[in-house]
N, C-alpha and C positions, 0 to 999 in steps of 0.2 A: 612598753619593752621591745627592742629590738627584735622583728620578725615575728611580732604577737600583736594580738589585738586583744583587747577584753572585754568579754561577751556580759551583759547584763539582761537578767530576766525578771521582771516583777509580775505579782499576781496578788488579787484581791478581791474582796466582794463587794459590792457596791448596798448600801441601806434600803435601796429599792431600785425599779427597774430606770436604765439609761436616759430615758426620756422623762422622768419623772423629775417633777420641781424640788423634790428633796434633793435630785443629785445634779439640779440644773449649774453651782458653781463649778462642778466639775468639769462637766460638758461644756461650759461658756471656756475653760480654760485650757482646756486639750489643745486646740489650734494652736494657741500661744504658747504652750510647751513645747509641742514638735517643732515650731518656729525656733523659738529660744536654742533648742537642740540644734537644729541647722546650723544657725551662726556660732556656735559653741566651739571653743576651742578644743580640738581633740576628737571632734562627734566624726568617725567613720560613715555611718550609715542606721537604717533602721528598716524594720520589716513592717510593710505596711498589713492592711486585712484584707482577706479575698473578698471581691467584689464590692469594692470601695475606691475611691480615686485616692490618688499618693502613691507611695512606694510599691514596690513588688511585695507580696507575700512570701513570706521566706519557710515555705513549705507549708502545711496544712496546719492551722491553729490549733495546739493543742493545750491541755488546760492539767493541772496537779490533781490528785485524788480528791483535793482539798473542795474540789466545787459540788464532789457527791453529795447530795443530800440538801443541797442550798436553796433546789428549789430554778437556779438560773440556769439556763443552755449558754450562757455567756459571761465573761467577766471582765474586768479592767485587768488587762496586761499586756506589756510591750517587751521587744527585743529588741538590742540594737548592739552597738559595736563602736569602741573608744580605743583610743591611742593608748590611754594608760588609767592608774588609779587617780592620780591625781587631776587629772580633765576630766574625771566622770563625777570625782569628789566635788570639783568646782561647780560642775553643773547641778548637780544634785542638791546641793546645800545652800544654794545661792541664787538670787534673781529670781525669774519668773516661778522656776519649780520650787523654789524653798517657800515663795509664796503658797503654791497648790498645796505643800505639805503641811502649813501651818493649818490649811482649813481640813485636811483630808478626814478627819475624827467627824465631820459634819457628813462626809459621804461615804465613806467605807465601813463595815463591821470591823469590829475588834477581831482580830484574828490569833488564830497558837500557833501560825506557821511561820515562819521568816518570810519578811515582806518582798525579799530581792535575792537573787543569787548573781554571783559573778562567776566567770571562768576563762583562762585565759584560752585563745584559739591561734593556730597558725595563720599568719598574714596571707590574706587570700583566700581564707576559710569563710564561709557565711553560716552561722550557726541557722538551726530549724527550730521552731518552737517547739516540738516534742524535745530536743535537746534542756531546753531551758526547763520545761515541765518536771522533765526527771531528773534535771539536776537540783531544782528547789526542792524537792522529795528527797533527795539523799541529803540535803544539807539539813532538813528537817530531822530526817533520820539520824544522821550521824555524826552531825555537826560539822565546824568547820575543817576542812582538808584543801589541797591543792585541786582537788575534783569541782569541788564546790564551797564558796566561801561567800564573806561578807566585808565590807570596809573594817570593822572591827577587828577581825582577825584575818590577813590578808596574805595571800600567796605570791610569789614571783611564779614564772613559767616554770621555774627548773626544779618547782616544788618547794621552794625555802620559803620562811615566813619572812615578811618585808614589812617594815614599818611607813605608812604614808608620808612623804615629806609636805608636812602642813603648811610651811613659808610657799611651795610651790603650788597649794591650793589656794592662796589666800591673792597670788601673783595673777593664776591663770582667771581666778572668780573676776579680780579689778579689772583687766583685760574684757573678759566677758561682757562685764556691768557696760563696758562703754558703748558697744555693740547692740546693745537690748534694753535701753534705758526706756525706749518707746513701749516696747512689749510689758515691761513691768509697769508704767504709768497704767495701761491699759487695765492688765489683772488686777489692780489695786482698788478699781473702780466697780468690780464686778462683784455680785453678791455670793457671801461666803456657802 
């Protein structure tokens, strides 16, 4: 949407430590997913992780309250910006990332909270990790609203609900696929 970018924060809990063989399929696909996002139409940027090579971290990493009592001090989460709903949906549910989603039940615990939250920010604004954690909690507590929503119930920056243009999603996904065939081929060879 003109003058705005779409922020997404996702959060979950693995079934074991990140270095565990039980989470190996996730760990091996993670760099492929980051590269697929970099190549995807509509990708603006993502936060890195403090102390790790890659993009700069967008503030101190923060988690929603759902990490409490889990036994984990860290959890899989990401924070990124996209040009719009269709571009993000095309990346999320196609190609390398869709391959990872297909196997997510092997690596992640079942959760009672939303897996992701979406919200609009003014173009040029970079959300912080704490923004994502707070909005995910808001979504879990109050349901979708212009402040915190999902693909299923999406909003425009002006606060009105919007239907996602599924044909546009398909078109963007097809364009992305031509630039990501090598990544998908690698992903399909990896352990689930």
